[in-house]
A tleap script that builds the chain and sets N, CA, C and O, in Angstrom:
source leaprc.protein.ff14SB
mol = sequence {
  NMET GLN GLU TYR ILE MET ALA ASN LEU SER
  LEU ASN PRO LEU LYS LYS ALA LEU ALA SER
  LEU GLU LYS ALA ILE SER GLN PRO GLU ASN
  GLU PHE THR ARG ASP SER VAL ILE GLN ARG
  PHE GLU PHE THR PHE GLU LEU SER TRP LYS
  ALA LEU LYS ARG PHE LEU GLU ALA ASP ARG
  PRO MET ALA ASP ASP SER VAL ARG GLY ILE
  LEU ARG GLU ALA HIE GLN ARG LYS LEU ILE
  SER HIE LEU GLU GLN TRP PHE ALA PHE HIE
  LYS ALA ARG ASN LEU SER SER HIE THR TYR
  ASN GLU GLU THR ALA VAL GLU VAL TYR THR
  GLU ALA LEU LYS MET PRO ASP LEU CYS HIE
  GLU LEU ILE LYS ASN LEU GLU SER CLYS
}
set mol.1.N position { 22.715 -11.673 10.545 }
set mol.1.CA position { 22.096 -11.333 9.537 }
set mol.1.C position { 21.010 -11.711 9.221 }
set mol.1.O position { 20.490 -11.192 8.233 }
set mol.2.N position { 20.443 -12.544 9.815 }
set mol.2.CA position { 18.863 -13.155 9.804 }
set mol.2.C position { 18.461 -11.579 11.063 }
set mol.2.O position { 17.440 -10.939 10.812 }
set mol.3.N position { 18.991 -11.317 11.804 }
set mol.3.CA position { 18.287 -10.450 12.465 }
set mol.3.C position { 18.696 -9.038 11.769 }
set mol.3.O position { 18.254 -8.031 12.321 }
set mol.4.N position { 19.299 -8.913 10.898 }
set mol.4.CA position { 19.614 -7.617 10.279 }
set mol.4.C position { 18.467 -7.439 9.059 }
set mol.4.O position { 17.896 -6.349 9.003 }
set mol.5.N position { 18.224 -8.154 8.387 }
set mol.5.CA position { 17.271 -8.666 7.534 }
set mol.5.C position { 15.566 -8.483 8.241 }
set mol.5.O position { 14.541 -7.973 7.789 }
set mol.6.N position { 15.819 -9.017 9.245 }
set mol.6.CA position { 13.906 -9.039 9.961 }
set mol.6.C position { 13.846 -7.661 10.700 }
set mol.6.O position { 12.721 -7.171 10.605 }
set mol.7.N position { 14.801 -6.829 11.468 }
set mol.7.CA position { 14.806 -5.520 11.379 }
set mol.7.C position { 14.537 -5.024 10.279 }
set mol.7.O position { 13.459 -4.432 10.216 }
set mol.8.N position { 15.270 -5.072 9.218 }
set mol.8.CA position { 14.808 -3.797 7.609 }
set mol.8.C position { 13.149 -3.954 7.071 }
set mol.8.O position { 12.568 -3.197 6.293 }
set mol.9.N position { 12.590 -5.201 7.759 }
set mol.9.CA position { 11.681 -6.068 7.243 }
set mol.9.C position { 10.251 -5.195 8.198 }
set mol.9.O position { 9.066 -4.954 7.968 }
set mol.10.N position { 10.914 -5.025 8.971 }
set mol.10.CA position { 9.724 -4.659 10.321 }
set mol.10.C position { 8.703 -3.681 9.893 }
set mol.10.O position { 8.906 -2.530 9.507 }
set mol.11.N position { 7.333 -4.433 10.042 }
set mol.11.CA position { 6.005 -4.168 9.436 }
set mol.11.C position { 5.494 -2.815 10.657 }
set mol.11.O position { 4.504 -2.168 10.318 }
set mol.12.N position { 5.876 -2.603 11.418 }
set mol.12.CA position { 5.171 -1.513 12.289 }
set mol.12.C position { 5.041 -0.175 11.896 }
set mol.12.O position { 4.087 0.406 12.413 }
set mol.13.N position { 5.788 0.524 11.065 }
set mol.13.CA position { 5.372 1.742 10.393 }
set mol.13.C position { 4.579 1.546 9.402 }
set mol.13.O position { 3.921 2.545 9.111 }
set mol.14.N position { 4.384 0.583 8.741 }
set mol.14.CA position { 3.205 0.059 7.411 }
set mol.14.C position { 2.012 -0.211 8.855 }
set mol.14.O position { 0.947 0.394 8.734 }
set mol.15.N position { 2.171 -0.995 10.031 }
set mol.15.CA position { 0.961 -1.074 10.746 }
set mol.15.C position { 0.082 -0.002 11.129 }
set mol.15.O position { -1.145 0.000 11.231 }
set mol.16.N position { 1.153 1.157 11.376 }
set mol.16.CA position { 0.645 2.367 11.800 }
set mol.16.C position { -0.027 3.048 10.905 }
set mol.16.O position { -0.944 3.860 11.029 }
set mol.17.N position { 0.473 2.671 10.072 }
set mol.17.CA position { -0.175 4.104 8.784 }
set mol.17.C position { -1.479 3.404 7.948 }
set mol.17.O position { -2.258 4.148 7.351 }
set mol.18.N position { -1.702 1.708 7.938 }
set mol.18.CA position { -2.794 1.354 8.072 }
set mol.18.C position { -3.902 1.968 9.282 }
set mol.18.O position { -4.866 2.725 9.165 }
set mol.19.N position { -3.445 1.445 10.195 }
set mol.19.CA position { -3.988 1.980 11.828 }
set mol.19.C position { -4.888 3.440 11.321 }
set mol.19.O position { -6.117 3.500 11.317 }
set mol.20.N position { -4.108 4.385 10.974 }
set mol.20.CA position { -3.934 5.714 10.402 }
set mol.20.C position { -5.528 6.087 9.451 }
set mol.20.O position { -6.533 6.756 9.691 }
set mol.21.N position { -5.074 5.273 8.355 }
set mol.21.CA position { -5.870 5.140 6.959 }
set mol.21.C position { -7.560 4.610 7.548 }
set mol.21.O position { -8.613 5.045 7.082 }
set mol.22.N position { -7.432 3.527 8.730 }
set mol.22.CA position { -8.916 3.057 9.085 }
set mol.22.C position { -9.644 4.122 9.895 }
set mol.22.O position { -10.861 4.241 10.042 }
set mol.23.N position { -8.492 5.003 10.479 }
set mol.23.CA position { -9.029 5.936 11.446 }
set mol.23.C position { -9.785 7.077 10.751 }
set mol.23.O position { -10.908 7.264 11.219 }
set mol.24.N position { -9.432 7.867 9.760 }
set mol.24.CA position { -9.891 8.383 8.661 }
set mol.24.C position { -10.839 7.838 7.929 }
set mol.24.O position { -11.961 8.295 7.709 }
set mol.25.N position { -10.337 6.781 7.528 }
set mol.25.CA position { -12.169 6.189 6.542 }
set mol.25.C position { -13.075 6.352 7.607 }
set mol.25.O position { -13.907 7.227 7.367 }
set mol.26.N position { -13.181 5.869 8.577 }
set mol.26.CA position { -14.123 5.874 9.533 }
set mol.26.C position { -15.153 7.060 10.045 }
set mol.26.O position { -16.278 7.094 10.544 }
set mol.27.N position { -14.222 7.944 9.677 }
set mol.27.CA position { -15.476 9.509 9.896 }
set mol.27.C position { -16.396 9.729 8.791 }
set mol.27.O position { -16.890 9.066 7.879 }
set mol.28.N position { -16.419 10.595 9.112 }
set mol.28.CA position { -17.598 10.663 7.824 }
set mol.28.C position { -17.649 11.544 6.737 }
set mol.28.O position { -17.879 12.742 6.896 }
set mol.29.N position { -17.446 11.019 5.612 }
set mol.29.CA position { -17.403 11.395 4.532 }
set mol.29.C position { -17.753 13.111 4.471 }
set mol.29.O position { -18.753 13.533 5.051 }
set mol.30.N position { -16.946 13.925 3.809 }
set mol.30.CA position { -16.677 15.715 3.775 }
set mol.30.C position { -15.677 16.010 3.023 }
set mol.30.O position { -15.156 15.062 2.436 }
set mol.31.N position { -15.322 16.864 2.890 }
set mol.31.CA position { -13.994 17.405 2.205 }
set mol.31.C position { -12.420 17.027 2.787 }
set mol.31.O position { -11.420 16.529 2.268 }
set mol.32.N position { -12.727 17.490 4.012 }
set mol.32.CA position { -11.915 17.191 4.984 }
set mol.32.C position { -10.767 15.423 5.018 }
set mol.32.O position { -9.641 14.926 5.035 }
set mol.33.N position { -12.460 15.171 5.006 }
set mol.33.CA position { -12.060 13.812 5.557 }
set mol.33.C position { -11.471 12.912 4.715 }
set mol.33.O position { -10.844 11.882 4.964 }
set mol.34.N position { -11.787 13.494 3.581 }
set mol.34.CA position { -11.488 12.554 1.821 }
set mol.34.C position { -10.197 13.138 1.879 }
set mol.34.O position { -9.419 12.188 1.976 }
set mol.35.N position { -9.401 14.469 1.867 }
set mol.35.CA position { -8.227 14.833 2.167 }
set mol.35.C position { -7.109 14.368 3.030 }
set mol.35.O position { -5.907 14.513 2.806 }
set mol.36.N position { -7.875 13.579 4.413 }
set mol.36.CA position { -7.117 13.004 4.924 }
set mol.36.C position { -6.961 11.520 4.813 }
set mol.36.O position { -5.979 10.862 5.157 }
set mol.37.N position { -8.294 11.012 4.177 }
set mol.37.CA position { -7.676 9.709 3.739 }
set mol.37.C position { -6.898 9.079 2.802 }
set mol.37.O position { -6.351 7.977 2.843 }
set mol.38.N position { -6.930 10.315 1.555 }
set mol.38.CA position { -6.109 10.382 0.232 }
set mol.38.C position { -4.750 10.876 1.193 }
set mol.38.O position { -3.752 10.259 0.818 }
set mol.39.N position { -4.690 11.068 1.423 }
set mol.39.CA position { -2.941 11.347 1.979 }
set mol.39.C position { -2.719 10.386 2.849 }
set mol.39.O position { -1.622 9.853 2.683 }
set mol.40.N position { -3.627 9.778 4.100 }
set mol.40.CA position { -3.031 8.842 4.630 }
set mol.40.C position { -2.927 7.216 3.626 }
set mol.40.O position { -2.468 6.207 4.160 }
set mol.41.N position { -3.286 7.211 2.567 }
set mol.41.CA position { -3.484 6.314 1.586 }
set mol.41.C position { -2.080 6.520 0.918 }
set mol.41.O position { -1.100 5.830 1.199 }
set mol.42.N position { -2.085 7.474 0.062 }
set mol.42.CA position { -0.668 7.636 -0.372 }
set mol.42.C position { 0.516 7.010 0.437 }
set mol.42.O position { 1.187 6.080 -0.011 }
set mol.43.N position { 0.717 7.557 1.606 }
set mol.43.CA position { 1.402 7.114 2.465 }
set mol.43.C position { 1.316 5.367 3.029 }
set mol.43.O position { 2.395 4.791 3.173 }
set mol.44.N position { 0.542 4.907 3.205 }
set mol.44.CA position { -0.066 3.517 3.255 }
set mol.44.C position { 0.245 2.724 2.344 }
set mol.44.O position { 0.623 1.594 2.655 }
set mol.45.N position { 0.164 3.123 0.970 }
set mol.45.CA position { 0.564 2.388 -0.293 }
set mol.45.C position { 2.172 2.520 -0.175 }
set mol.45.O position { 2.959 1.586 -0.325 }
set mol.46.N position { 2.448 3.621 0.069 }
set mol.46.CA position { 3.926 3.960 -0.182 }
set mol.46.C position { 5.002 2.915 0.560 }
set mol.46.O position { 6.185 2.577 0.513 }
set mol.47.N position { 4.122 2.722 1.069 }
set mol.47.CA position { 4.578 1.810 2.422 }
set mol.47.C position { 4.896 0.716 2.388 }
set mol.47.O position { 5.937 0.186 2.774 }
set mol.48.N position { 3.373 0.003 1.582 }
set mol.48.CA position { 3.028 -1.104 1.559 }
set mol.48.C position { 4.169 -1.883 0.073 }
set mol.48.O position { 4.443 -3.082 0.109 }
set mol.49.N position { 4.588 -1.139 -0.873 }
set mol.49.CA position { 5.308 -1.672 -1.714 }
set mol.49.C position { 6.778 -1.669 -1.802 }
set mol.49.O position { 7.535 -2.199 -2.616 }
set mol.50.N position { 7.020 -0.864 -0.652 }
set mol.50.CA position { 8.629 -0.411 0.009 }
set mol.50.C position { 8.573 -1.975 0.495 }
set mol.50.O position { 9.112 -2.884 -0.136 }
set mol.51.N position { 7.705 -2.181 1.934 }
set mol.51.CA position { 8.012 -3.473 2.366 }
set mol.51.C position { 8.104 -4.442 1.961 }
set mol.51.O position { 8.763 -5.275 2.583 }
set mol.52.N position { 7.220 -4.918 0.204 }
set mol.52.CA position { 7.165 -5.833 -0.465 }
set mol.52.C position { 8.820 -5.892 -1.022 }
set mol.52.O position { 9.485 -6.926 -0.968 }
set mol.53.N position { 9.129 -5.110 -1.344 }
set mol.53.CA position { 10.465 -4.923 -2.524 }
set mol.53.C position { 11.307 -5.867 -1.083 }
set mol.53.O position { 11.553 -7.066 -0.957 }
set mol.54.N position { 11.623 -4.402 0.041 }
set mol.54.CA position { 12.614 -5.178 1.239 }
set mol.54.C position { 12.001 -6.582 1.024 }
set mol.54.O position { 12.435 -7.119 0.005 }
set mol.55.N position { 11.450 -7.032 1.453 }
set mol.55.CA position { 11.186 -8.560 1.331 }
set mol.55.C position { 11.677 -9.399 0.243 }
set mol.55.O position { 12.368 -10.415 0.313 }
set mol.56.N position { 11.259 -8.872 -0.649 }
set mol.56.CA position { 11.563 -9.732 -1.882 }
set mol.56.C position { 12.893 -9.597 -2.106 }
set mol.56.O position { 13.615 -10.573 -2.306 }
set mol.57.N position { 13.230 -8.629 -2.094 }
set mol.57.CA position { 14.879 -8.314 -2.238 }
set mol.57.C position { 16.051 -9.002 -1.322 }
set mol.57.O position { 17.255 -8.916 -1.564 }
set mol.58.N position { 15.320 -9.866 0.035 }
set mol.58.CA position { 16.010 -10.028 1.164 }
set mol.58.C position { 16.243 -11.217 -0.007 }
set mol.58.O position { 17.212 -10.939 -0.714 }
set mol.59.N position { 15.653 -12.335 -0.334 }
set mol.59.CA position { 16.079 -13.645 -1.059 }
set mol.59.C position { 16.912 -13.407 -2.429 }
set mol.59.O position { 17.944 -14.047 -2.627 }
set mol.60.N position { 16.457 -12.521 -3.311 }
set mol.60.CA position { 17.343 -12.083 -4.373 }
set mol.60.C position { 16.564 -11.109 -4.660 }
set mol.60.O position { 15.477 -10.652 -4.308 }
set mol.61.N position { 18.020 -10.751 -5.939 }
set mol.61.CA position { 18.167 -9.016 -6.686 }
set mol.61.C position { 16.578 -9.280 -7.829 }
set mol.61.O position { 16.238 -10.061 -8.717 }
set mol.62.N position { 16.032 -8.165 -7.149 }
set mol.62.CA position { 14.737 -8.385 -8.464 }
set mol.62.C position { 14.921 -7.984 -9.804 }
set mol.62.O position { 15.279 -6.868 -10.181 }
set mol.63.N position { 14.683 -8.853 -10.418 }
set mol.63.CA position { 14.486 -8.375 -12.287 }
set mol.63.C position { 13.809 -6.937 -12.747 }
set mol.63.O position { 14.276 -6.074 -13.490 }
set mol.64.N position { 12.467 -6.987 -12.002 }
set mol.64.CA position { 11.886 -5.250 -12.263 }
set mol.64.C position { 11.977 -5.157 -11.027 }
set mol.64.O position { 11.629 -6.057 -10.264 }
set mol.65.N position { 12.478 -4.001 -10.651 }
set mol.65.CA position { 12.247 -3.155 -9.342 }
set mol.65.C position { 11.459 -1.649 -9.425 }
set mol.65.O position { 11.458 -0.683 -8.663 }
set mol.66.N position { 10.711 -1.955 -10.873 }
set mol.66.CA position { 9.499 -0.886 -10.666 }
set mol.66.C position { 8.774 -1.416 -9.894 }
set mol.66.O position { 9.054 -2.456 -9.298 }
set mol.67.N position { 7.283 -0.517 -9.733 }
set mol.67.CA position { 6.634 -0.907 -8.599 }
set mol.67.C position { 5.903 -1.721 -8.570 }
set mol.67.O position { 5.512 -2.381 -7.607 }
set mol.68.N position { 5.415 -1.809 -10.474 }
set mol.68.CA position { 4.551 -2.552 -10.829 }
set mol.68.C position { 5.584 -4.028 -10.976 }
set mol.68.O position { 4.925 -5.051 -10.792 }
set mol.69.N position { 6.471 -4.172 -11.154 }
set mol.69.CA position { 7.401 -5.449 -11.134 }
set mol.69.C position { 7.140 -6.074 -9.872 }
set mol.69.O position { 6.588 -7.150 -9.647 }
set mol.70.N position { 7.691 -5.113 -8.975 }
set mol.70.CA position { 7.424 -5.187 -7.315 }
set mol.70.C position { 6.161 -5.968 -7.758 }
set mol.70.O position { 6.384 -7.057 -8.288 }
set mol.71.N position { 4.642 -5.514 -7.602 }
set mol.71.CA position { 3.585 -6.054 -7.228 }
set mol.71.C position { 3.604 -7.255 -8.018 }
set mol.71.O position { 3.613 -8.305 -7.375 }
set mol.72.N position { 3.615 -7.347 -9.570 }
set mol.72.CA position { 3.946 -8.428 -9.663 }
set mol.72.C position { 4.506 -10.147 -9.521 }
set mol.72.O position { 4.055 -11.289 -9.618 }
set mol.73.N position { 5.657 -9.501 -9.259 }
set mol.73.CA position { 6.475 -10.531 -8.494 }
set mol.73.C position { 5.708 -11.277 -6.875 }
set mol.73.O position { 5.653 -12.463 -6.551 }
set mol.74.N position { 5.200 -10.032 -6.119 }
set mol.74.CA position { 5.187 -10.120 -4.839 }
set mol.74.C position { 3.187 -11.238 -5.348 }
set mol.74.O position { 2.851 -12.258 -4.745 }
set mol.75.N position { 2.626 -10.809 -6.106 }
set mol.75.CA position { 1.363 -11.532 -6.776 }
set mol.75.C position { 2.184 -12.938 -7.045 }
set mol.75.O position { 1.761 -13.722 -6.195 }
set mol.76.N position { 2.806 -13.351 -7.558 }
set mol.76.CA position { 3.213 -14.524 -8.297 }
set mol.76.C position { 3.967 -15.226 -6.865 }
set mol.76.O position { 3.237 -16.193 -6.645 }
set mol.77.N position { 4.654 -15.224 -6.185 }
set mol.77.CA position { 4.972 -15.110 -5.059 }
set mol.77.C position { 3.503 -15.403 -3.948 }
set mol.77.O position { 3.649 -15.841 -2.806 }
set mol.78.N position { 2.743 -15.215 -4.284 }
set mol.78.CA position { 1.339 -15.270 -3.184 }
set mol.78.C position { 1.363 -14.343 -1.751 }
set mol.78.O position { 0.664 -14.555 -0.761 }
set mol.79.N position { 2.454 -13.161 -1.940 }
set mol.79.CA position { 2.151 -12.653 -0.467 }
set mol.79.C position { 1.426 -11.230 -1.255 }
set mol.79.O position { 1.926 -10.137 -0.991 }
set mol.80.N position { 0.561 -11.281 -1.960 }
set mol.80.CA position { -0.828 -10.240 -2.411 }
set mol.80.C position { -1.545 -11.195 -3.160 }
set mol.80.O position { -1.004 -12.189 -3.644 }
set mol.81.N position { -2.624 -10.957 -3.260 }
set mol.81.CA position { -3.629 -11.561 -4.625 }
set mol.81.C position { -4.107 -9.981 -4.874 }
set mol.81.O position { -3.682 -8.937 -4.380 }
set mol.82.N position { -5.500 -10.318 -6.151 }
set mol.82.CA position { -6.200 -9.066 -6.541 }
set mol.82.C position { -4.893 -8.010 -7.111 }
set mol.82.O position { -4.795 -6.812 -6.845 }
set mol.83.N position { -3.830 -8.928 -8.064 }
set mol.83.CA position { -2.959 -7.574 -8.556 }
set mol.83.C position { -3.445 -6.748 -8.703 }
set mol.83.O position { -3.067 -5.765 -8.065 }
set mol.84.N position { -5.094 -6.551 -10.042 }
set mol.84.CA position { -5.116 -5.408 -10.680 }
set mol.84.C position { -5.997 -4.494 -9.397 }
set mol.84.O position { -6.627 -3.451 -9.569 }
set mol.85.N position { -5.807 -5.260 -8.084 }
set mol.85.CA position { -6.353 -3.736 -7.773 }
set mol.85.C position { -4.987 -3.306 -7.095 }
set mol.85.O position { -4.877 -2.170 -6.632 }
set mol.86.N position { -4.204 -3.993 -7.053 }
set mol.86.CA position { -2.503 -3.313 -6.845 }
set mol.86.C position { -2.539 -2.063 -7.339 }
set mol.86.O position { -2.447 -0.941 -6.839 }
set mol.87.N position { -2.719 -2.561 -8.613 }
set mol.87.CA position { -2.039 -1.644 -9.649 }
set mol.87.C position { -3.218 -0.588 -9.715 }
set mol.87.O position { -2.705 0.513 -9.913 }
set mol.88.N position { -4.411 -0.503 -9.639 }
set mol.88.CA position { -5.252 0.426 -9.294 }
set mol.88.C position { -5.036 1.152 -8.458 }
set mol.88.O position { -5.275 2.317 -8.777 }
set mol.89.N position { -4.463 0.931 -6.899 }
set mol.89.CA position { -3.885 1.492 -5.768 }
set mol.89.C position { -2.359 2.334 -6.561 }
set mol.89.O position { -1.988 3.498 -6.408 }
set mol.90.N position { -1.827 1.398 -7.279 }
set mol.90.CA position { -0.761 2.598 -8.071 }
set mol.90.C position { -1.091 3.790 -8.827 }
set mol.90.O position { -0.576 4.906 -8.897 }
set mol.91.N position { -2.520 3.011 -9.604 }
set mol.91.CA position { -2.147 4.209 -10.548 }
set mol.91.C position { -2.989 5.438 -9.516 }
set mol.91.O position { -2.500 6.555 -9.352 }
set mol.92.N position { -4.238 5.035 -8.913 }
set mol.92.CA position { -4.958 5.981 -7.845 }
set mol.92.C position { -3.401 7.065 -7.054 }
set mol.92.O position { -3.362 8.273 -6.822 }
set mol.93.N position { -2.370 6.033 -6.846 }
set mol.93.CA position { -1.503 7.025 -5.719 }
set mol.93.C position { -1.036 7.948 -6.929 }
set mol.93.O position { -1.065 9.146 -6.646 }
set mol.94.N position { -0.682 7.693 -8.008 }
set mol.94.CA position { -0.109 8.406 -8.864 }
set mol.94.C position { -1.171 9.846 -9.321 }
set mol.94.O position { -0.746 10.945 -9.678 }
set mol.95.N position { -2.059 9.597 -9.235 }
set mol.95.CA position { -3.624 10.262 -9.195 }
set mol.95.C position { -3.135 11.812 -8.534 }
set mol.95.O position { -2.922 12.975 -8.877 }
set mol.96.N position { -3.131 10.870 -7.282 }
set mol.96.CA position { -3.352 11.896 -5.902 }
set mol.96.C position { -2.783 12.849 -6.080 }
set mol.96.O position { -3.401 13.733 -5.488 }
set mol.97.N position { -1.568 13.421 -6.762 }
set mol.97.CA position { -1.535 14.664 -6.373 }
set mol.97.C position { -1.883 15.505 -7.634 }
set mol.97.O position { -1.101 16.174 -8.311 }
set mol.98.N position { -3.197 15.335 -7.806 }
set mol.98.CA position { -3.848 16.143 -8.885 }
set mol.98.C position { -5.151 15.886 -8.014 }
set mol.98.O position { -6.025 15.169 -8.502 }
set mol.99.N position { -5.329 16.437 -6.741 }
set mol.99.CA position { -6.503 16.047 -6.080 }
set mol.99.C position { -6.996 17.068 -5.907 }
set mol.99.O position { -8.009 17.417 -5.301 }
set mol.100.N position { -6.132 17.661 -6.550 }
set mol.100.CA position { -7.431 19.810 -6.661 }
set mol.100.C position { -8.452 19.497 -7.720 }
set mol.100.O position { -9.331 20.333 -7.930 }
set mol.101.N position { -8.425 18.425 -8.378 }
set mol.101.CA position { -9.566 18.213 -9.373 }
set mol.101.C position { -10.562 17.270 -8.669 }
set mol.101.O position { -10.239 16.099 -8.468 }
set mol.102.N position { -11.493 17.639 -8.373 }
set mol.102.CA position { -12.790 17.214 -7.588 }
set mol.102.C position { -12.858 15.453 -8.034 }
set mol.102.O position { -12.720 14.430 -7.364 }
set mol.103.N position { -13.096 15.669 -9.269 }
set mol.103.CA position { -13.659 14.528 -10.072 }
set mol.103.C position { -12.456 12.889 -9.195 }
set mol.103.O position { -12.638 11.871 -8.528 }
set mol.104.N position { -11.099 13.811 -9.957 }
set mol.104.CA position { -9.756 12.869 -9.328 }
set mol.104.C position { -10.009 12.630 -7.610 }
set mol.104.O position { -10.230 11.595 -6.981 }
set mol.105.N position { -9.913 13.638 -7.294 }
set mol.105.CA position { -10.222 13.507 -5.605 }
set mol.105.C position { -11.224 12.167 -5.418 }
set mol.105.O position { -10.978 11.212 -4.682 }
set mol.106.N position { -11.750 12.241 -5.795 }
set mol.106.CA position { -13.383 10.839 -5.593 }
set mol.106.C position { -12.734 9.875 -5.626 }
set mol.106.O position { -12.394 9.098 -4.734 }
set mol.107.N position { -12.413 9.920 -7.367 }
set mol.107.CA position { -12.340 8.605 -8.115 }
set mol.107.C position { -10.554 7.858 -6.749 }
set mol.107.O position { -10.300 6.694 -6.439 }
set mol.108.N position { -9.890 8.995 -6.397 }
set mol.108.CA position { -8.349 8.402 -5.532 }
set mol.108.C position { -9.287 7.712 -3.972 }
set mol.108.O position { -9.272 6.538 -3.603 }
set mol.109.N position { -9.864 8.618 -3.457 }
set mol.109.CA position { -11.025 7.924 -2.192 }
set mol.109.C position { -11.512 6.711 -2.534 }
set mol.109.O position { -11.146 5.719 -1.904 }
set mol.110.N position { -12.244 6.632 -3.387 }
set mol.110.CA position { -12.641 5.521 -3.804 }
set mol.110.C position { -11.972 4.648 -3.661 }
set mol.110.O position { -12.323 3.738 -2.910 }
set mol.111.N position { -10.668 4.608 -4.383 }
set mol.111.CA position { -9.644 3.451 -4.655 }
set mol.111.C position { -9.272 3.605 -2.576 }
set mol.111.O position { -9.382 2.620 -1.846 }
set mol.112.N position { -9.083 4.245 -2.335 }
set mol.112.CA position { -8.424 4.087 -1.053 }
set mol.112.C position { -9.337 3.118 0.102 }
set mol.112.O position { -8.791 2.285 0.826 }
set mol.113.N position { -10.850 3.412 0.113 }
set mol.113.CA position { -11.746 2.890 0.625 }
set mol.113.C position { -10.989 1.255 0.394 }
set mol.113.O position { -10.636 0.562 1.349 }
set mol.114.N position { -10.888 0.978 -0.580 }
set mol.114.CA position { -10.648 -0.821 -1.012 }
set mol.114.C position { -9.248 -1.321 0.079 }
set mol.114.O position { -9.245 -2.330 0.784 }
set mol.115.N position { -8.286 -0.444 -0.022 }
set mol.115.CA position { -6.741 -0.770 0.799 }
set mol.115.C position { -6.938 -1.644 1.935 }
set mol.115.O position { -6.298 -2.683 2.089 }
set mol.116.N position { -7.884 -1.193 2.784 }
set mol.116.CA position { -7.275 -1.904 4.406 }
set mol.116.C position { -7.383 -3.178 4.445 }
set mol.116.O position { -6.486 -3.676 5.126 }
set mol.117.N position { -8.236 -4.062 3.920 }
set mol.117.CA position { -8.726 -5.423 3.977 }
set mol.117.C position { -8.011 -5.892 2.809 }
set mol.117.O position { -8.512 -6.992 2.579 }
set mol.118.N position { -6.766 -5.573 1.610 }
set mol.118.CA position { -5.947 -6.083 1.079 }
set mol.118.C position { -4.549 -5.838 2.055 }
set mol.118.O position { -3.806 -6.818 2.103 }
set mol.119.N position { -4.270 -5.050 2.563 }
set mol.119.CA position { -3.338 -4.057 3.120 }
set mol.119.C position { -3.085 -5.182 4.492 }
set mol.119.O position { -2.050 -5.789 4.770 }
set mol.120.N position { -4.180 -5.201 5.080 }
set mol.120.CA position { -4.013 -6.265 6.272 }
set mol.120.C position { -3.997 -8.043 5.850 }
set mol.120.O position { -3.847 -8.828 6.786 }
set mol.121.N position { -4.145 -8.555 4.531 }
set mol.121.CA position { -3.892 -9.521 3.931 }
set mol.121.C position { -2.217 -9.591 3.324 }
set mol.121.O position { -1.701 -10.707 3.253 }
set mol.122.N position { -1.605 -8.659 3.002 }
set mol.122.CA position { -0.196 -8.384 2.704 }
set mol.122.C position { 0.510 -8.376 4.284 }
set mol.122.O position { 1.492 -9.068 4.548 }
set mol.123.N position { -0.054 -7.621 5.117 }
set mol.123.CA position { 0.660 -7.666 6.228 }
set mol.123.C position { 0.898 -8.758 6.850 }
set mol.123.O position { 2.032 -8.888 7.310 }
set mol.124.N position { -0.411 -10.205 7.106 }
set mol.124.CA position { -0.333 -11.427 7.415 }
set mol.124.C position { 0.159 -11.896 6.893 }
set mol.124.O position { 0.801 -12.726 7.536 }
set mol.125.N position { 0.430 -11.941 5.328 }
set mol.125.CA position { 1.101 -12.759 4.446 }
set mol.125.C position { 2.995 -12.930 4.638 }
set mol.125.O position { 3.759 -13.895 4.661 }
set mol.126.N position { 3.155 -11.502 4.744 }
set mol.126.CA position { 4.562 -10.981 4.804 }
set mol.126.C position { 5.032 -12.007 6.596 }
set mol.126.O position { 5.998 -12.739 6.809 }
set mol.127.N position { 3.776 -11.573 7.625 }
set mol.127.CA position { 4.316 -12.143 8.649 }
set mol.127.C position { 4.767 -13.168 8.919 }
set mol.127.O position { 5.719 -13.567 9.589 }
set mol.128.N position { 3.420 -13.913 7.896 }
set mol.128.CA position { 4.304 -15.718 7.793 }
set mol.128.C position { 5.216 -16.235 7.387 }
set mol.128.O position { 5.712 -17.226 7.922 }
set mol.129.N position { 5.661 -15.678 6.327 }
set mol.129.CA position { 6.638 -16.145 5.469 }
set mol.129.C position { 8.349 -16.244 6.723 }
set mol.129.O position { 9.426 -16.630 6.269 }
savepdb mol mol.pdb
quit
C-alpha cells in the first residue's frame, strides 16, 4: 500500500514542468516567450495543486477539496508558505484563459515569474514528508 501511495505521489512530472517553466523564464522577454511562460506556468500550477491534493488525501479525506481549500490545508500543514501568493497563482491561472488581452497577459506573466522559488520549496517539503 505504501508503495502505491508513493508511486501516486511521484513528483517527476512537477519537477519537469518546473524545469520547463524556468527555461522559458530565462529567455529574453518578448511576446513569444511571455506566451510560453504563461502556458508553462499554467501546467506547473495545475501539477502543483494536484500533487498537494494527492499528498493530503493519502492521509485523510479532504473537507474542502477545492483548489483554495487544498492550498489552505497545505499551508496549515506547512507544505507551502506564502498562502496569499499561492492564491495569486490560482487567480492568475484562472485569468490565463484571457491572455488575448495584453494587460492580463502581462499580469499573468508577472505572477508566473514568482512561481519557481515557491514551487521548489513545495517539492522540497513534499519530499521531506
